[in-house]
Structures are given as C-alpha cells and as structure tokens.
C-alpha positions, -999 to 999 in steps of 0.1 A, spaced: 0 0 0 9 37 -2 8 55 31 35 81 37 44 111 14 70 95 -8 66 72 -38 79 40 -21 51 17 -10 46 5 26 36 -29 38 3 -39 53 11 -68 75 -18 -82 95 -29 -52 118 3 -33 111 14 -7 86 52 -9 82 78 9 62 108 -9 47 140 9 54 167 -4 30 194 16 47 189 -3 80 204 -38 84 177 -65 86 187 -76 120 180 -40 132 148 -20 129 145 -23 91 106 -24 93 97 6 116 60 5 124 39 34 113 5 23 126 -10 -4 148 -45 -6 139 -56 -31 166 -43 -9 195 -61 18 214 -78 41 205 -87 24 171 -92 -12 183 -98 -25 148 -105 -61 141 -85 -77 114 -101 -111 106 -78 -138 93 -50 -113 87 -70 -94 61 -90 -61 63 -124 -57 48 -110 -36 21 -79 -16 10 -76 9 -18 -77 46 -27 -114 56 -20 -110 92 -6 -95 109 -36 -58 110 -26 -35 86 -43 -25 70 -10 -44 39 3 -72 36 28 -77 4 49 -112 -5 59 -117 -29 89 -143 -37 116 -143 -26 151 -139 -54 177 -176 -55 184 -183 -59 146 -208 -32 148 -189 -5 129 -165 1 99 -132 17 108 -115 35 80 -78 43 83 -64 70 60 -30 87 61 -26 121 77 10 126 62 13 155 37 28 149 3 40 171 -25 32 143 -51 1 151 -72 -15 122 -92 -50 117 -105 -70 94 -81 -62 57 -82 -99 49 -88 -97 69 -121 -72 43 -134 -91 15 -152 -68 -13 -141 -69 -2 -105 -106 3 -105 -112 -32 -117 -88 -46 -91 -107 -28 -64 -135 -52 -70 -115 -84 -65 -117 -105 -33 -104 -140 -32 -67 -140 -22 -62 -104 -8 -38 -85 -31 -31 -49 -34 -50 -32 -63 -26 -27 -92 -22 3 -116 -15 0 -153 15 23 -149 46 23 -127 42 41 -94 74 44 -75 108 62 -72 119 77 -105 85 74 -121 74 95 -151 40 113 -149 13 88 -157 -9 95 -188 -43 109 -180 -69 81 -185 -95 86 -212 -125 79 -190 -155 101 -181 -190 100 -167 -215 82 -188 -242 106 -201 -238 144 -197 -206 160 -187 -175 178 -201 -150 159 -223 -116 172 -221 -100 183 -255 -68 164 -247 -86 130 -247 -94 134 -285 -76 115 -313 -53 141 -328 -40 142 -364 -25 166 -390 -4 186 -366 -30 193 -339 -14 193 -305 -22 194 -268 -8 228 -255 -4 243 -220 11 277 -229 -21 296 -220 -38 300 -187 -74 292 -175 -78 259 -193 -93 229 -176 -78 194 -174 -42 189 -185 -42 211 -216 -62 224 -246 -62 216 -284 -41 239 -307 -48 234 -344 -26 241 -373 -39 266 -400 -51 237 -422 -53 199 -421 -55 195 -384 -82 173 -367 -93 162 -333 -118 134 -331 -139 124 -300 -152 89 -301 -179 70 -283 -199 100 -275 -230 92 -256 -261 104 -275 -285 92 -249 -319 84 -268 -306 103 -298 -320 132 -317 -314 169 -316 -288 181 -290 -268 213 -283 -232 207 -275 -212 234 -257 -175 240 -268 -152 259 -244 -127 278 -266 -104 308 -268 -97 330 -299 -74 358 -293 -75 370 -328 -95 401 -336 -115 383 -363 -135 350 -362 -120 317 -371 -140 291 -391 -136 254 -397 -156 222 -399 -174 200 -373 -182 165 -385 -209 148 -365 -209 110 -374 -193 120 -407 -218 148 -415 -200 181 -420 -211 215 -409 -193 248 -407 -183 261 -373 -173 296 -362 -153 307 -333 -158 344 -326 -130 365 -309 -130 357 -271 -110 387 -261 -77 368 -256 -59 335 -258 -64 330 -221 -100 342 -221 -123 313 -226 -158 314 -241 -185 290 -249 -199 282 -283 -232 263 -285 -237 242 -316 -269 222 -325 -262 186 -336 -280 155 -342 -267 124 -324 -275 87 -328 -287 67 -297 -261 53 -274 -223 55 -277 -220 52 -314 -212 89 -320 -181 108 -331 -173 144 -331 -145 155 -354 -131 191 -356 -111 200 -387 -90 231 -395 -96 243 -431 -74 274 -434 -79 295 -403 -66 274 -374 -100 272 -355 -100 285 -320 -82 266 -292 -106 240 -278 -105 232 -241 -134 209 -236 -167 198 -252 -199 192 -231 -225 169 -245 -260 169 -228 
C-alpha cells in the first residue's frame, strides 16, 4: 500500500502498517511500524489477517484500509495524515486499478497499469468520463494533422487544450453518448485571441457542418460556443473538428448533454 508522502510503498502486515527501510540492516529495525490498527484508540478487528478492503477511496493517491471494530458493529477506516508534494489523479480513475478494487479471493493490493514508484514518469491521464452528460476534455481526443495538446495559456481545464494548425489538423472524439438520440446542443469551451473570427468544420458522425469561433478577447480568455447537432442513440457517435485554413479556436473541452 501507499501510506506516507514518498513514492515508495509500505507494507500492510496483519494489523500493522510498516515501512521498509533499505538503509537499516535487517537484524535492526528495518521495518519501523507506522501504525498499529488493533491498538487503542482504534481497536480495529483484522479477521484472518485481512482487512475488509484496501484501496484509494478518498481521492488522494494513497491507500485507505477498511476494517471492522472489535464488536463488529462499525466500519473503521484508516487514512494517512502525512502530507505529500506528489500530485496524481485518483487511483480509482485508473481503469486497471478500478477493476482490481472489486477483487476479493486472495487479498492482493489493487494494481495500476503504470509504474508508481521512485523515478516514475508522470502517468498519462486516462481517457474515461462519466456516462451521459458531462465535459469531455480536449486532450482526450484522437489528434492528427499537426493538432497538439498545448499548455502555454492560462485558464484551461484538465491537463491542456487543443491547438490546431492553420489547415489539415483534426481532433476526433469517439464513443460520444447520445442518450436516446436526436437533436442536441453541445457546448464548446474555446479561446480565440485574434480580432477576427476563425472558421472550420465540425463533422458529427461524418456529416459536416461549418463552425465559427468568434473572438473571445484573448488566448487565455475562454468562451462557450453552442452548436446544435443530431446524435445517434447510445455511444456510437463521433465528433470531429477540422481546421480548413484558419486554425480554428483553441478548444479546451466539449460538453454533450
């Protein structure tokens, strides 16, 4: 499990949380104890050496441990109180980890699909979102033709925004949920720091329509463009933005009702 503020994991051993210290000889205190869950004032009950659950459920990337009290009338949830400077998206937003949180059988720690530890690289943001309504971040689109995810402006949401080349660039959002289908109005959060509008093409399930981004007052000033579209029922929808000579506006996110 991950308990303290660094990227090295700790051990959950019966009712104890311990930290391996590789600099201390094994015959000495190489496993200093960080927490004894069965002691006062917690008095947690660890049945058959296993807690009821362990995993990141509170939104930090560290691990919570869920046990029963000794009377078996309450849940006791242990969460770290140690500060950390490491910032990661929540473990439960990682698809592999989320699946592993549902496993029981032989108790094992939930596992990520990227390396979490000393010397790690920043993990890629997962392409997941709430089913139905909600904002879809621009950086989750499939990019081609020179479109990039940029971060050189302020005020964007998520981990970046889409910056298109003058022509030939595209960004395609797949598996868009159209609900029952029919007429919808999508909202596009964009910035256009030019004094004149920029136009391009929006293709909804392959059907093209022109799209116009008016000046927003600056490249770090974000505005919302409402566009009527027709969506198919369910998840079989694609939204594709294409630059056709004017670079489009910078697109931060798309909200589909």
